[in-house]
N, C-alpha and C positions, 0 to 999 in steps of 0.2 A: 509435370503434375497436371492432372485434369482440372479444368476450371470449375470453381463453385459458383460462377456468376450466373444469375438468372434474374429476370425482371420481376418475377413473383413466384413464391414457392409452389404455386399450383399450376404455373404455366410451362414449366420446364423442369425436368428431373435431373439433378446433378448426379455425377458418377459416384460421389460419396458425400457424406455430411461432415462439415467442419464443426468441432465442438471445442470450446474453451472452458477451462476448469480453474476455478479460484479456490484453492485449499487454504482454509483458515485454521485457527487453533481450536475452534469450537464447532464449526460446520463447514461443509464443502458445497460449492455451487457450480453447476454445469450449465452452459448456455450454448444453444445453436447459434452459429455465426455465418453471415453471408460475406463472401469475398468477391469484390468486383474489380476487374482489371488485372494486368500482369503483376506478378508478385512484387517486383521492384517498386511499383507505383500504385499498388492496390489500395482501395479503401474498404474498410470493414464496418459492418453494422450488426447489431444484435437482432436475431429473430425473436419471435415471441416465445418459442419453446425453451423452457428451462426447468431445472429441478435442483432441489437442495436436500441435503441430509445432515441432521445434527448428529455428531459422533456419540455413540453410546460410550459411556465412561465407566470403567471399573471403579468401584467404591474405594478400593485400596491402592489405586495407581497414583504414584507420585514420581514426577521426572527426577532423574539424578541431578544433583547440582551441576550447573554448566561447567564449572571448573573441573569437576571429575570427568564429565563428558569430553572436554577438550584434552585432558590428560590421556584418556584412553585412545582418543583419535590420534594424538601425536605419537603414542607408543605403538600404534598399529594393532591394538588389542581391544576391539569393541566387544564388551561383555554385556549382552542384553539380559535383563532379568525376565523371569517367566511372565510377570505382570506386564512388562514392557512389550514382550512379544504378543501377548493377547490384545493389549490396547492397540498396538500397531496393526494387527489383523482387522480390528474394528474400523480403524481409519481407512484402510484400503477397501474394505467391504463397502463402506459408505460412499467412497469415491466411485467404485464400480457401479453401485446401484444408481447414483445420480446420472452417470454417463449413459447407462443402459436405458434409464427412464427417458432421457432426451432422445436417444435413438429411436425408441418405440413411439414417442410422440410424433416424430418426423417420418416414421415408416422406413427408416434407414437400416440396411443390413451391412453397409460398409461405412466406416467412419475414419476421420483423421482427428487426432486429439493433441491439444497442447495443455499443459498443466503447470501451475505455479504453486509452490508450497513454501511455508516458512522454514527457517533452519539453515544450517550449513550443509552443503551437499557433499556426497562422496566424490572421489576423483573422477569417476566416469559420468557424474551428473545424474545418476539413475536412483540414488537413494539419499537418505538423510542420516548424517553422522552426529550432528549436534543440534539440539532444539530446546528452546526455553520453556515452552508450555505444552509439550507433548512427548510422544514416544519416538525414539530413534528407530528408523526403518531403513537399514542399509540396502535392502532389495525391493524398495517400494514399487518401482515400475515393473519389475519382473512379476511380482505378485499381482499388480493391477492388470497387466496384459493377460495373465492367465484367467483372471476372473471375468474380464470382458469376453474372452473367447468362450468361456464356459457359459456365458449368457447368450451365445448364439450370434454374436456380432463380430464382424471381421474388421481388424485394423488394417488400413491400406499400407501402413508401414509401422515399424516399432515406434513408440513415443520417443522423441529425440532425447529429451532430458527433462528433469525437474527444474523449472526456472525459478527465479526469485519473484514472489508475488509483488514485491515493491517495484522491481524493474519493469514488470509487466503492466503496472499502472501507467508508467511512462510510455510504454509501447502502445497501450490502448489510447492514451490521450494524443499520441502522435498520428495514429493511423485511423482512428474513428472519423467518420465524416464530419462530426461536430466536436472533435477533440480539441482541447485547449492548449496543446503543444503545437498544433498546426499553425503555420503562418508566423511564428516567432522564432527568434534566434536563440534566446536563452530563457529558461523558466525552471521553477522549482515546484514540485508537487508534494503535498503533505496529505496523505490519505489516512484518516483516523477511523479505524475499525477496531478489531480486537487489539491490535497493536497500531503502530504508526508505520505506514508505507512511505518511504522516501524515494523520490525519483527526480532526475535532473536531465535537462537539455541545455547544453552549453555550446555557444558559438556554432549552432546549427546541427549538432549531433547529440544523440542520447548518450549519457555517460553513466554506466552502471556504478553503483556505490562501491562494489567490490574493486573498482579501478581507482577509487579515491582514498583508499584506506590509509595512505601515508599523510594525507592532509585534511581529511574530512571524515568524521565519524557518523554512524547511524544514530537516529533519535533514541533508540533503546540503550545506547552506550553512554549518553551524556547526561550528567546530573544538571538539573535546572537550578536556578537561584534559590528555589524553595527546598532543595535537598534531594528528593527522589529524581530519577531520570525523567526526561520529557515524556517517554512512553507511559511511565507510571502515573502521570498526571493528566495528559490530554488525549489519550486514546479513548475510543468510545467505551471500552470496558472500564477504564479508569473513571470516566464521567459518571457511569452508573454506580461503580463500587463506592466511591467517596460519598456520593449523594445518599446511597443506602446506609452508609455508616453514620451520616450526619442526621438524617431525617428522623423525627420522632412523631409518630401519629399522623404523618402526612398521607393524604390519599393518593399523591402523585408518585408513580413508579419511577419516573425519569425527571431529571432536573429541569428540562425545558417545559415539562408539564407543570411542575411546581412554580416555575417563573411566571407562567401564564396565570396561575392562581395568586400571583403576587406574594408568594412565600419568601420571606427575607433570606432564609438559608439557601434556597435554590437559586435565587437571584445573585446572591453573593458568591456562591460556588461557580456559577457560569461566568461571572466577572473575573474570578480567579483563573479559570481555565483560559479565558481570553488573554490575560496577562502572560501566562506561561506559554501559550501558543505564539504570542507576539515575541517573546524572548527567543523561542526556537527559530522563527522566521528571521529575526534580526541576526541571529548567529549565522544562518545560511548566507544572508546578504553580505555580512561582514567578511566571513571566511572566503567566500568566492571572490570578492573584490580585493580584500586587503590581507588575506591569510588569517589564520585563527588568532583570536584575541588573547591577551594575557588575562585569564579568568580563573583564579585559583579554585573557585567553588566547583568548577567543572572537572576537577580531578587530574590525577597523574597521567592517565592515558591521553586525555585531551592536551595536556601540557607538552607531551612528546610529539605531537603532530608537527609536521614541517610547515613553516610559514609560507615558503615559496611553493608554487604549484603551477601547472601548465595553463590554468585559466584565470590566473590572478589578473585583476583589472576588468573582468567581465561584470557588466551590469545586467540585471534581469529585466526582461520585458514584463513578466507577470509572475505571480505566485498563485498556484492553483490549490484550493482547499477541497479535498475530496471526501467522499463517503459520509459518515455521520455528521462530522463537524461542517462539511460543506453544505449539507442540508440545513443545519442550524444557522450557518452564516447567511444563507439567502432567505431564511424564513422571516418575513416582515414582522411577525408577532414578537420575535426575539431580537429585533434590531437594537433596542435600548439595553438589553441585558447581555448581549454577546457581540454582535457585529460592531457597534460603535465603540465599546471598550477595547476591542481588538485593534481597530483602526487607530484609536487615540493612543494606545500604549505603543504600538509599532511606530507611529509617527514621532512620538516623544523620544524613543530610543534612537531613531535615525537622526533626529535633530541634535541629540546630545552627543552623537558620535564624533562630531567635528570634522567628518569626512565630506568635503565639499561636493565631490562627484556623486556620492550617494545621496546627499541632500537634494541636489539638483534633479537627479533621476527619479527619486522616490517621493519627494514632497511637492506639495502644491504651494508655490509662492515662497516667500521669505522664510528660511528656517528659524529665524529669530522670533517669528510670530508666535504668540502664545494664545491658545495651544497650537502646536504644529498640525498641519493638515496633510494627510496622506494623498498622494496622487490618485485621482480617480482611475480605476481600471487596473491598479497594481495587484490588488487582491481580487480573485474571481473564484466563484464556487463551481465545481464540476457537477454537471447533471448526469455524468456517465457513472452510474452507480456500480456497473459491472466492469469497470476499467481493467481490473486484473484478469478477468476471464477473457475479455476481448484481446488484451495483450498476449495472453497465452495462445490464443488462436493465431494471432499474427506471427508469433515465434514459430509455431508449428509449420506455417506456410513458408516462412523464410528459411527454415531448416532444410526444406526440400527444393528451394529455388535454384 
């Protein structure tokens, strides 16, 4: 593969442009990416050129229930509705427009593309068979490649596969020059955007969640102690949705804005989000070290998880909070309404666990101290807002290495 390395975008012309794409449930974002060094040890960084498109949504489109989608997939009989086909075409059109926009900004006629999307992928990795908040598109990449070609831009090779947007967050944090998976043996990433993107690095290697399904569930699968799943309570979309349902006559569109105005409802909701996020992080710390807990409120699927797993006994160097909640966590204005409650709740859960190794690794000082204090540096906020797009670009390069 020809190198994309160059000292400055205007001093050397690469043979083709590398583009990473982050496909969400409401919009899609494409970013130009620089790759420096040999693929096995390359570092990646975002260029300034980027584009986003919000999906046009049919008024009458409703996804099929996930159980029905799974049943069709398992029977090998995917039956798309007319609305689903139309909505799917709009998703692909938005992706093509964003990619072509970035290519035009960079003056590139030849591109290499990596793309991550939510949902369960087809066997060949080139389509979506099951998705929670959107249309199934079994031929996603075939449609996308045709639209890119129709736009007058050449792909240097077919797009390898639709990756997991969550796994790509981990790839981005591992390979970005300032990524927070670099230089540590074990870490967990919780990116809170439209949903929750889970990513893991354990004992020196990235571990896709699809490889942990026998002993670890994704955040959208696990009920929290408050009832709904973690994703239904602490994703960025949930943050907004619950605040919108609660607020009456508030001028603040978002809870962090309301908290700055000292609105009790907004402040209390942010503290509740901090509590639920602390429970999610503690669940990860506990399950990785000791196997899944006995926790009836987390449901039957959780109870069926295997307690033994290959990484049992591992302790994390850090927990990375990404995307919207990462920004909230590092915002000094909201320290009292979000960051400190999160740290205090997580420290309390660890102290109450009775697991000495976890207490030593994750707490500062004597675990019997009241209140318990979290070790400085255990929780860190990612500044890599486009981690999924960067990870998609990394995957595209690795696929051709």
